[in-house]
A tleap script that builds the chain and sets N, CA, C and O, in Angstrom:
source leaprc.protein.ff14SB
mol = sequence {
  NMET LYS VAL LEU PHE ASN LYS ALA ILE ASP
  ALA SER VAL LYS ALA ASP ASN HIE GLU ASP
  ARG LEU ALA ASN LEU ILE GLU THR ILE THR
  LYS LEU ILE PHE SER ASN VAL SER ARG GLY
  ILE TYR GLU LYS GLU LYS LEU ILE PHE SER
  LEU LEU ILE CYS THR SER ILE ASP ARG ASN
  SER GLY LYS ILE ASN PRO THR SER TRP ASN
  LEU LEU LEU ARG GLY CTHR
}
set mol.1.N position { 0.849 -1.186 0.001 }
set mol.1.CA position { 0.012 0.020 -0.038 }
set mol.1.C position { 0.899 1.237 -0.011 }
set mol.1.O position { 0.605 2.225 -0.684 }
set mol.2.N position { 1.946 1.198 0.728 }
set mol.2.CA position { 2.820 2.333 0.792 }
set mol.2.C position { 3.452 2.655 -0.594 }
set mol.2.O position { 3.685 3.810 -0.950 }
set mol.3.N position { 3.711 1.563 -1.344 }
set mol.3.CA position { 4.265 1.766 -2.712 }
set mol.3.C position { 3.236 2.484 -3.619 }
set mol.3.O position { 3.564 3.394 -4.381 }
set mol.4.N position { 2.018 2.037 -3.497 }
set mol.4.CA position { 0.972 2.709 -4.285 }
set mol.4.C position { 0.815 4.157 -3.922 }
set mol.4.O position { 0.649 4.994 -4.810 }
set mol.5.N position { 0.862 4.483 -2.663 }
set mol.5.CA position { 0.751 5.884 -2.244 }
set mol.5.C position { 1.907 6.664 -2.773 }
set mol.5.O position { 1.726 7.786 -3.245 }
set mol.6.N position { 3.099 6.111 -2.714 }
set mol.6.CA position { 4.280 6.892 -3.265 }
set mol.6.C position { 4.182 7.039 -4.720 }
set mol.6.O position { 4.565 8.077 -5.261 }
set mol.7.N position { 3.665 6.012 -5.418 }
set mol.7.CA position { 3.480 6.174 -6.923 }
set mol.7.C position { 2.448 7.261 -7.238 }
set mol.7.O position { 2.607 8.020 -8.194 }
set mol.8.N position { 1.421 7.326 -6.448 }
set mol.8.CA position { 0.376 8.364 -6.665 }
set mol.8.C position { 0.933 9.742 -6.447 }
set mol.8.O position { 0.625 10.669 -7.197 }
set mol.9.N position { 1.743 9.888 -5.435 }
set mol.9.CA position { 2.360 11.240 -5.219 }
set mol.9.C position { 3.258 11.627 -6.427 }
set mol.9.O position { 3.238 12.765 -6.896 }
set mol.10.N position { 4.012 10.677 -6.888 }
set mol.10.CA position { 4.877 11.012 -8.037 }
set mol.10.C position { 4.104 11.212 -9.360 }
set mol.10.O position { 4.501 12.013 -10.206 }
set mol.11.N position { 2.952 10.440 -9.522 }
set mol.11.CA position { 2.201 10.533 -10.782 }
set mol.11.C position { 1.167 11.652 -10.792 }
set mol.11.O position { 0.729 12.057 -11.868 }
set mol.12.N position { 0.785 12.138 -9.697 }
set mol.12.CA position { -0.290 13.142 -9.698 }
set mol.12.C position { 0.217 14.536 -10.236 }
set mol.12.O position { 1.397 14.876 -10.151 }
set mol.13.N position { -0.702 15.258 -10.757 }
set mol.13.CA position { -0.470 16.623 -11.329 }
set mol.13.C position { -0.132 17.508 -10.184 }
set mol.13.O position { -0.844 17.520 -9.180 }
set mol.14.N position { 0.959 18.268 -10.301 }
set mol.14.CA position { 1.384 19.210 -9.246 }
set mol.14.C position { 0.471 20.441 -9.353 }
set mol.14.O position { 0.007 20.807 -10.433 }
set mol.15.N position { 0.227 21.078 -8.158 }
set mol.15.CA position { -0.627 22.269 -8.158 }
set mol.15.C position { -0.032 23.243 -7.177 }
set mol.15.O position { 0.721 22.876 -6.274 }
set mol.16.N position { -0.399 24.532 -7.383 }
set mol.16.CA position { 0.105 25.636 -6.600 }
set mol.16.C position { -0.516 25.693 -5.188 }
set mol.16.O position { 0.169 25.953 -4.200 }
set mol.17.N position { -1.875 25.434 -5.130 }
set mol.17.CA position { -2.504 25.545 -3.792 }
set mol.17.C position { -2.852 24.093 -3.284 }
set mol.17.O position { -2.938 23.113 -4.024 }
set mol.18.N position { -3.035 24.091 -1.965 }
set mol.18.CA position { -3.310 22.827 -1.283 }
set mol.18.C position { -4.558 22.100 -1.725 }
set mol.18.O position { -4.559 20.871 -1.790 }
set mol.19.N position { -5.624 22.821 -2.032 }
set mol.19.CA position { -6.893 22.192 -2.375 }
set mol.19.C position { -6.816 21.451 -3.682 }
set mol.19.O position { -7.325 20.340 -3.830 }
set mol.20.N position { -6.160 22.103 -4.632 }
set mol.20.CA position { -6.014 21.488 -5.966 }
set mol.20.C position { -5.099 20.279 -5.869 }
set mol.20.O position { -5.414 19.236 -6.442 }
set mol.21.N position { -3.974 20.383 -5.162 }
set mol.21.CA position { -3.057 19.293 -4.972 }
set mol.21.C position { -3.716 18.087 -4.318 }
set mol.21.O position { -3.509 16.944 -4.726 }
set mol.22.N position { -4.527 18.373 -3.275 }
set mol.22.CA position { -5.211 17.305 -2.580 }
set mol.22.C position { -6.244 16.640 -3.506 }
set mol.22.O position { -6.401 15.420 -3.456 }
set mol.23.N position { -6.915 17.370 -4.306 }
set mol.23.CA position { -7.905 16.779 -5.243 }
set mol.23.C position { -7.210 15.961 -6.266 }
set mol.23.O position { -7.727 14.919 -6.668 }
set mol.24.N position { -6.042 16.385 -6.717 }
set mol.24.CA position { -5.245 15.644 -7.762 }
set mol.24.C position { -4.759 14.331 -7.045 }
set mol.24.O position { -4.851 13.262 -7.648 }
set mol.25.N position { -4.271 14.383 -5.839 }
set mol.25.CA position { -3.814 13.210 -5.135 }
set mol.25.C position { -4.925 12.202 -4.963 }
set mol.25.O position { -4.732 11.008 -5.194 }
set mol.26.N position { -6.119 12.692 -4.547 }
set mol.26.CA position { -7.233 11.773 -4.304 }
set mol.26.C position { -7.682 11.081 -5.640 }
set mol.26.O position { -7.991 9.889 -5.667 }
set mol.27.N position { -7.699 11.829 -6.663 }
set mol.27.CA position { -8.118 11.267 -7.948 }
set mol.27.C position { -7.040 10.212 -8.377 }
set mol.27.O position { -7.417 9.117 -8.797 }
set mol.28.N position { -5.791 10.497 -8.288 }
set mol.28.CA position { -4.739 9.561 -8.661 }
set mol.28.C position { -4.714 8.335 -7.841 }
set mol.28.O position { -4.574 7.230 -8.365 }
set mol.29.N position { -4.849 8.500 -6.549 }
set mol.29.CA position { -4.855 7.389 -5.644 }
set mol.29.C position { -6.041 6.446 -5.908 }
set mol.29.O position { -5.890 5.225 -5.890 }
set mol.30.N position { -7.227 7.037 -6.156 }
set mol.30.CA position { -8.442 6.300 -6.482 }
set mol.30.C position { -8.244 5.448 -7.738 }
set mol.30.O position { -8.637 4.282 -7.774 }
set mol.31.N position { -7.633 6.042 -8.764 }
set mol.31.CA position { -7.448 5.367 -10.023 }
set mol.31.C position { -6.430 4.203 -9.819 }
set mol.31.O position { -6.630 3.100 -10.329 }
set mol.32.N position { -5.373 4.470 -9.087 }
set mol.32.CA position { -4.359 3.428 -8.890 }
set mol.32.C position { -4.919 2.242 -8.095 }
set mol.32.O position { -4.683 1.088 -8.454 }
set mol.33.N position { -5.632 2.514 -7.057 }
set mol.33.CA position { -6.258 1.456 -6.258 }
set mol.33.C position { -7.259 0.681 -7.069 }
set mol.33.O position { -7.288 -0.549 -7.029 }
set mol.34.N position { -8.099 1.417 -7.822 }
set mol.34.CA position { -9.044 0.684 -8.663 }
set mol.34.C position { -8.363 -0.211 -9.680 }
set mol.34.O position { -8.768 -1.360 -9.858 }
set mol.35.N position { -7.332 0.294 -10.353 }
set mol.35.CA position { -6.658 -0.548 -11.376 }
set mol.35.C position { -5.942 -1.744 -10.710 }
set mol.35.O position { -5.939 -2.818 -11.313 }
set mol.36.N position { -5.356 -1.640 -9.553 }
set mol.36.CA position { -4.696 -2.694 -8.900 }
set mol.36.C position { -5.692 -3.753 -8.379 }
set mol.36.O position { -5.461 -4.957 -8.490 }
set mol.37.N position { -6.786 -3.267 -7.818 }
set mol.37.CA position { -7.794 -4.262 -7.331 }
set mol.37.C position { -8.480 -4.912 -8.491 }
set mol.37.O position { -8.798 -6.098 -8.402 }
set mol.38.N position { -8.735 -4.207 -9.598 }
set mol.38.CA position { -9.323 -4.773 -10.768 }
set mol.38.C position { -8.621 -5.875 -11.414 }
set mol.38.O position { -9.243 -6.745 -12.023 }
set mol.39.N position { -7.290 -5.875 -11.304 }
set mol.39.CA position { -6.482 -6.955 -11.792 }
set mol.39.C position { -6.749 -8.270 -11.131 }
set mol.39.O position { -6.571 -9.331 -11.729 }
set mol.40.N position { -7.190 -8.199 -9.862 }
set mol.40.CA position { -7.348 -9.425 -9.092 }
set mol.40.C position { -8.805 -9.927 -8.959 }
set mol.40.O position { -9.061 -10.892 -8.239 }
set mol.41.N position { -9.734 -9.286 -9.637 }
set mol.41.CA position { -11.093 -9.774 -9.550 }
set mol.41.C position { -11.645 -10.145 -10.976 }
set mol.41.O position { -11.123 -9.721 -12.007 }
set mol.42.N position { -12.665 -10.910 -10.952 }
set mol.42.CA position { -13.250 -11.326 -12.224 }
set mol.42.C position { -13.933 -10.171 -12.919 }
set mol.42.O position { -14.311 -9.186 -12.285 }
set mol.43.N position { -14.087 -10.296 -14.210 }
set mol.43.CA position { -14.635 -9.263 -15.037 }
set mol.43.C position { -16.056 -8.892 -14.624 }
set mol.43.O position { -16.403 -7.711 -14.629 }
set mol.44.N position { -16.867 -9.851 -14.275 }
set mol.44.CA position { -18.210 -9.570 -13.808 }
set mol.44.C position { -18.292 -8.830 -12.491 }
set mol.44.O position { -19.311 -8.205 -12.194 }
set mol.45.N position { -17.257 -8.890 -11.714 }
set mol.45.CA position { -17.204 -8.225 -10.393 }
set mol.45.C position { -16.742 -6.791 -10.542 }
set mol.45.O position { -16.962 -5.991 -9.632 }
set mol.46.N position { -16.106 -6.427 -11.660 }
set mol.46.CA position { -15.560 -5.057 -11.764 }
set mol.46.C position { -16.634 -4.039 -11.836 }
set mol.46.O position { -16.403 -2.921 -11.376 }
set mol.47.N position { -17.797 -4.312 -12.372 }
set mol.47.CA position { -18.868 -3.403 -12.472 }
set mol.47.C position { -19.405 -3.073 -11.110 }
set mol.47.O position { -19.641 -1.899 -10.824 }
set mol.48.N position { -19.618 -4.082 -10.222 }
set mol.48.CA position { -20.151 -3.807 -8.906 }
set mol.48.C position { -19.053 -3.090 -8.035 }
set mol.48.O position { -19.367 -2.273 -7.169 }
set mol.49.N position { -17.770 -3.430 -8.301 }
set mol.49.CA position { -16.700 -2.740 -7.547 }
set mol.49.C position { -16.681 -1.270 -7.927 }
set mol.49.O position { -16.474 -0.410 -7.071 }
set mol.50.N position { -16.896 -0.975 -9.201 }
set mol.50.CA position { -16.952 0.402 -9.677 }
set mol.50.C position { -18.162 1.153 -9.082 }
set mol.50.O position { -18.068 2.322 -8.708 }
set mol.51.N position { -19.257 0.464 -9.012 }
set mol.51.CA position { -20.461 1.013 -8.350 }
set mol.51.C position { -20.168 1.371 -6.885 }
set mol.51.O position { -20.525 2.452 -6.417 }
set mol.52.N position { -19.531 0.472 -6.193 }
set mol.52.CA position { -19.234 0.683 -4.723 }
set mol.52.C position { -18.251 1.858 -4.556 }
set mol.52.O position { -18.428 2.644 -3.624 }
set mol.53.N position { -17.245 2.014 -5.394 }
set mol.53.CA position { -16.366 3.104 -5.292 }
set mol.53.C position { -17.086 4.442 -5.553 }
set mol.53.O position { -16.965 5.402 -4.792 }
set mol.54.N position { -17.819 4.456 -6.638 }
set mol.54.CA position { -18.509 5.731 -6.996 }
set mol.54.C position { -19.513 6.163 -5.957 }
set mol.54.O position { -19.620 7.343 -5.625 }
set mol.55.N position { -20.272 5.162 -5.428 }
set mol.55.CA position { -21.252 5.557 -4.437 }
set mol.55.C position { -20.623 5.927 -3.146 }
set mol.55.O position { -21.157 6.774 -2.430 }
set mol.56.N position { -19.465 5.313 -2.792 }
set mol.56.CA position { -18.744 5.746 -1.591 }
set mol.56.C position { -18.245 7.139 -1.750 }
set mol.56.O position { -18.328 7.918 -0.801 }
set mol.57.N position { -17.729 7.505 -2.897 }
set mol.57.CA position { -17.247 8.902 -3.134 }
set mol.57.C position { -18.424 9.848 -3.015 }
set mol.57.O position { -18.320 10.859 -2.321 }
set mol.58.N position { -19.522 9.562 -3.656 }
set mol.58.CA position { -20.679 10.401 -3.586 }
set mol.58.C position { -21.298 10.519 -2.197 }
set mol.58.O position { -21.735 11.595 -1.788 }
set mol.59.N position { -21.329 9.393 -1.474 }
set mol.59.CA position { -21.826 9.455 -0.120 }
set mol.59.C position { -20.999 10.311 0.812 }
set mol.59.O position { -21.531 11.047 1.642 }
set mol.60.N position { -19.689 10.204 0.665 }
set mol.60.CA position { -18.739 10.963 1.490 }
set mol.60.C position { -18.782 12.483 1.142 }
set mol.60.O position { -18.562 13.328 2.010 }
set mol.61.N position { -19.062 12.799 -0.108 }
set mol.61.CA position { -19.133 14.194 -0.509 }
set mol.61.C position { -20.510 14.767 -0.219 }
set mol.61.O position { -20.707 15.979 -0.315 }
set mol.62.N position { -21.433 13.944 0.122 }
set mol.62.CA position { -22.816 14.488 0.427 }
set mol.62.C position { -23.752 14.463 -0.737 }
set mol.62.O position { -24.879 14.933 -0.585 }
set mol.63.N position { -23.393 13.964 -1.869 }
set mol.63.CA position { -24.290 13.922 -3.052 }
set mol.63.C position { -25.360 12.836 -2.842 }
set mol.63.O position { -26.452 12.933 -3.402 }
set mol.64.N position { -25.056 11.812 -2.047 }
set mol.64.CA position { -26.076 10.779 -1.774 }
set mol.64.C position { -26.299 10.875 -0.242 }
set mol.64.O position { -25.370 10.664 0.538 }
set mol.65.N position { -27.483 11.181 0.153 }
set mol.65.CA position { -27.816 11.228 1.564 }
set mol.65.C position { -28.046 9.872 2.173 }
set mol.65.O position { -28.390 8.958 1.424 }
set mol.66.N position { -27.894 9.660 3.410 }
set mol.66.CA position { -28.021 8.331 4.049 }
set mol.66.C position { -29.413 7.739 3.841 }
set mol.66.O position { -29.516 6.522 3.692 }
set mol.67.N position { -30.489 8.527 3.822 }
set mol.67.CA position { -31.825 8.095 3.642 }
set mol.67.C position { -31.999 7.473 2.292 }
set mol.67.O position { -32.591 6.401 2.173 }
set mol.68.N position { -31.512 8.101 1.299 }
set mol.68.CA position { -31.580 7.561 -0.057 }
set mol.68.C position { -30.730 6.269 -0.206 }
set mol.68.O position { -31.145 5.333 -0.890 }
set mol.69.N position { -29.564 6.228 0.425 }
set mol.69.CA position { -28.758 5.091 0.306 }
set mol.69.C position { -29.405 3.877 1.013 }
set mol.69.O position { -29.350 2.758 0.505 }
set mol.70.N position { -30.025 4.116 2.204 }
set mol.70.CA position { -30.716 3.042 2.859 }
set mol.70.C position { -31.922 2.553 2.042 }
set mol.70.O position { -32.188 1.353 1.974 }
set mol.71.N position { -32.648 3.499 1.422 }
set mol.71.CA position { -33.734 3.166 0.579 }
set mol.71.C position { -33.328 2.215 -0.619 }
set mol.71.O position { -34.019 1.262 -0.979 }
set mol.72.N position { -32.217 2.558 -1.151 }
set mol.72.CA position { -31.653 1.721 -2.301 }
set mol.72.C position { -31.293 0.354 -1.795 }
set mol.72.O position { -31.599 -0.647 -2.442 }
set mol.73.N position { -30.649 0.288 -0.650 }
set mol.73.CA position { -30.086 -1.022 -0.149 }
set mol.73.C position { -31.198 -1.860 0.476 }
set mol.73.O position { -31.309 -3.056 0.205 }
set mol.74.N position { -32.001 -1.241 1.295 }
set mol.74.CA position { -32.959 -2.001 2.095 }
set mol.74.C position { -34.401 -1.911 1.690 }
set mol.74.O position { -35.226 -2.747 2.057 }
set mol.75.N position { -34.703 -0.850 0.903 }
set mol.75.CA position { -36.105 -0.654 0.451 }
set mol.75.C position { -36.933 -0.007 1.579 }
set mol.75.O position { -38.162 0.001 1.514 }
set mol.76.N position { -36.255 0.540 2.622 }
set mol.76.CA position { -37.057 1.225 3.693 }
set mol.76.C position { -36.443 2.593 3.994 }
set mol.76.O position { -36.949 3.323 4.847 }
savepdb mol mol.pdb
quit
């Protein structure tokens, strides 16, 4: 994991301010982790893995509220 993090730091686009640099790092780390995990799972599982990553990002950013997420998962 440390190697992936160091690769992401080297590969991400440099920025002048902290917010842009952090956004670039998060994007690069997400892509690297997705590509590494995707190598180890079956093709049919990659779609659900992509869904889980996307919904996790959206839930953490507030785009998906907990009530909607629970409704999708549980129907209540």
